[in-house]
N, C-alpha and C positions, 0 to 999 in steps of 0.2 A: 724223116724230119731233119731239117737243118739245125745246127747248133745256134746260130745267131743270124737274125735277119735285120738289116739296117733299113728302116722304112722312112722315106721322106715324103711327107704330105705336101703337095704342091697346089697352090691356087694362084694363077696368074704370076708365077714367079720365074719366068724365063730368064730374066737378068740374073737372078740368084743362082739358078741352075748353071748358067754359063760361067759364073764366077766361082762357085763353090763345089760343084759336082766333081771337078777334077781332083780336088784334095781328098774327097771322100773315096773315090775310086783308087787313088794312089795309096791310101792308107786303110784299105778294106780288110787287111789281114786274112784274106781268103773267104770272108763272110759274104753272104748274099746281099745285094743292094736292090731295093725295090722302090720305084716311084709310084705313089698313090696320088692320082690327079683328081682334084675336086671340081671337075667340069670347068677347067680353065678356058678362057676365051682369048688369050694373048699370044698364042703360037707355041706354048710350052710343048705340046704333044708333037708338033711338027719338028721342033728343035730336037727333041729326044729321038725321034725316028731318024732324023738326018745325021745326027752326031753320035748317038748311042743306041743303035738299032738292036743290039743284043741285050740291052738292059731291060729287065722285067718291068712292065708298067701295068698298073691296075687303073682302069678308067671308071670313075664313079659317075653315075648319071646326072647328078646335080651337086651343087655346093652345099655340103652338109656340115660345114664348119669343122673346127679341129676335132671336136668330140665325135660327131656322127661320121666324119670322114675316116678317122682312124678306126672306129668301131667296125665299120663295114669293110674296110680294107683288110684289117687283121683277121677277119673271119676266113679270108682266102689264103692266109699264110700260116704254114705249120713250121714252128720253130720252138726251141726251148726258151730262147730269149728274144725279145724285140728290143731294138734300139730305135726309139722314136726321135727322129732328128729333123729339126727345122731346115728349110731350104736355104736360110741365110746364115748358116754356120760353117766356119772353116775348121776342119779338124787337124790334129797334129799327129805325128808319128806315134804309134803304140798307144792310141787313145782308147781302144776297146779292151785289150788284154787285161790290164790291171783290174778293171771293174768286173769283167767276166770271171776272172780268177777269184775275186773277193766273193762274188755271189755263189760260185761253185763251192766255196769252203763253208758257207753258212746258208742253209736252205731256208732259214727264216727271213732272209732278205728278199723282199718282193720288188723293190725298186731302188735304183741308185743313180746318182748324177755325178758328172765330173766337175772340175773347177770351170766356171764360166767367166771368161774375160771378154772385154769389149773388143770387137774387131777394129773399131775406129780409134781406140786408145788402149793399146794392147797391154799397157802396164797396169791397167785398172780393172776392177771387177765390173760385170755387166748386170743390168737391171734384172733380167730374167734368170734368177737362180744363184748368181754369184758363188758363194762358198757354202751353199746349202740353205734350204728354206725352213722358216719357223713361223709360228703363229701365236698371237697373244690371246688372252682369255676372252677378248671381245671379237675374235675372229679376224683381226687385221694381220695379213701376211707381211713378212719382211725376211731379209736374208742376212747371214753373216757376210760382211763386206758391202752390203747395200741396204740402207734404211731409207725408205721413201725415195727422195731424189739425191741422196748423199751416197757417193761411190768412193770406196777406199782404194788406194793404190795397193797392189799385191806386193807385199814385202816378205812373204813367207809366213805371215801370221796365221794362216789357215791351211798350212801344209800338214794335213792330218787325215785320218780316216775317222769319220764321226757319224754317229746316229743323229738324224735330223727329223723334222716333221714332214716336210714335203720335198720332192725332187722336181726340178723344172721340166716342163714339157718341151723346152727347146732342145734338150738332149737327155732323154730319159731311158735308162735301161730298165726293162720290165720283165719279170718272170711271166712267161706267156700263160701258164696254166692258172696262175692267180688272177691275172687280168681277166681271163674269160670266166672264171668261177664267180667273180664279183660283178660280172656284167659289163666290164669295161668302163669307159667314161659315161657320164650321164649326158645323153644326147640333148636333153632339155637346155643344157648350158650353152650349146652351140660353140662358144669360144670364151676363154678366160675363166680361171678358177677351177676348170674341170680336173686338172692334174692334182690340185690340192684336195679337192673332194675325193678323188680316187685314193690318194695316199692316206687320207683320214679314214676312209673305209678299210683300207689295208691294215692300218694300225688297230682299228677296232676289231679286226679279225685275227689279231695276234702276230702280224708280220712287222718287219722292221724296214725303215727307209734309211738309206745311207748316202753319205758323200765321200768321195775319194779324190784327194788332190793329186794322186798318181797319174791322172788323166786331165788334160786341159783342152778346151775348145774355145773358139772365138766367135761371138754372136753379134750380128748387126743389130737386131731388135727392131720391133715396129714394122716388120716386113709386110704384113697384111693389113694391120690397122695401127697407125701411128698413135702414140700415147695421148696426143692432143685431140684425137678424133672423138666427137661426142658419142659416136656409136660404141667406142671402147669404154668411155665413161659409163654409159648405160649398162653394158655387159658386166663391168667390174662391180658396180653397185648392186645390180640385180642378183648376180651370181654369188656375190659375197654373202648376201642375206640367205639365199637358197642353200648355200653350203652349211651355214650355221644351223638352219632349220633341220637339215637332214641328219647332221652328225652330232649335235650337242645333246648330252643327257637330258631327260625330261625335267629334272628338278632345276636346271639352269636355263631352260629354253626361253621362257617368257621374259625373264629379267634381261637376258643377254640380247634378245631381239629388240626389246624396248630401248635399251641403251644404245644399240647400234642405229636404230631409226633416229634417235635424237642426235647422235653424233654425225650421222649422214646429213641430217638437216642443217646442222651447223656448218658442215663442209660445203653443202650446197650454197648457203648464204655467202660464204667466203668466195666461192667461185663467182657469184653474182657481183659482189663488191669489186672483185678483181677484173670485172668486165667480160667474164666467160658465160654469157647468157645461155648459149647453146648447151654448155656443160651443166649449168644450173637446171635447165629443163630436163636434161638427161637423167639427173638424179631423181627428180620428181617422177618421171616416167618409169624409172627403174623400180621405185617403191610400189607403184600401182601394178607393174608387171609382176613383181614378186608376189603380191597378194593373189593375183590371178593364177600364178604358177603353183601355189601351195597344194591344190588337190592332185597335182601330177607328181609331186615329190614324195619319194619313199624314205621313211625313217626305219632303217633295218637295225634294230637293237643297238642304238648308240651307247657308248660307254666312255668312261674317263680313260684317256690315253696319255702316254708320256710325251715329253718334249713340247708341251704347251707352255709358253712364257706366262707366268702367273701375275705379271704386272701389265699395265697399259703401255704399249709401245708409243702411243700418241702422247701420253703424259710424260713418259721418260724422255722422249726425244725432243718434243717441242717445248715443254715447260721446264723440265729439269736439265735439259741439254746434256743428257747422259746416253751413253751407248750401253745396250743391255749386256749383262754378263750371262753367257750361255754355257 
């Protein structure tokens, strides 16, 4: 069994592999690098064969999304730690060692993320993860350094090692045995929110999720689905409700889901008023898809866990114009 396997899930990402794979190989620290290809049709496999013929590649039979793709690929990889790395990420020197050292010293840590900065604006934090993920009591995710579409400049304000609620799937260090014990990602999600769902389940089972600023990577973001894509809107709204349904304790389930449905409706109306009719329809479709999804969702002993922000991030940010104190 190898110590660390860096696993890049690729779907039609040839241009990203051309741009970012050299930095990953240069800074591999001796760890194994594996490309798991989600049935790409853009020439990715030919590119890898021509330019990196010795690099291990797992070819999946069809596009199973982020969740199913990683689940099936990781069944074929034996390692103590997996590093789940997006194809649109530039890594820096010594990006793996601080996090692996941290996880080695505390066996209760199931997942950890580095500092995520924007590839296109390297002085600022990036949407997918920033300085560690949190969630409010209504199930809305946000990050230190990034709340909704507001991005902070990195001035060292989050140069720490901190327990968080969720670690980003863009660059997620995972203890392999815990990943498999919990069944990995929920394949019903396909993409979006699956890493938050997994981290929530990890926390419900007594594990910790961490952030370490000792490692920094640079993420493009929106490589597979741009944030303005109605398909992404659909997945975010559907999976957000599914995640709450699966993980919130029974005494809070009905009231939380009801409030989220109301707030989602208000959000959908705002999208319509703003002229985003396709996104408005995506919200409606997401709600009905969530109802149809419920019989397939498993609630495995949900419990109250730490690091849930006990105020409404929507109210604090949009109404009170305040940044949460975490």
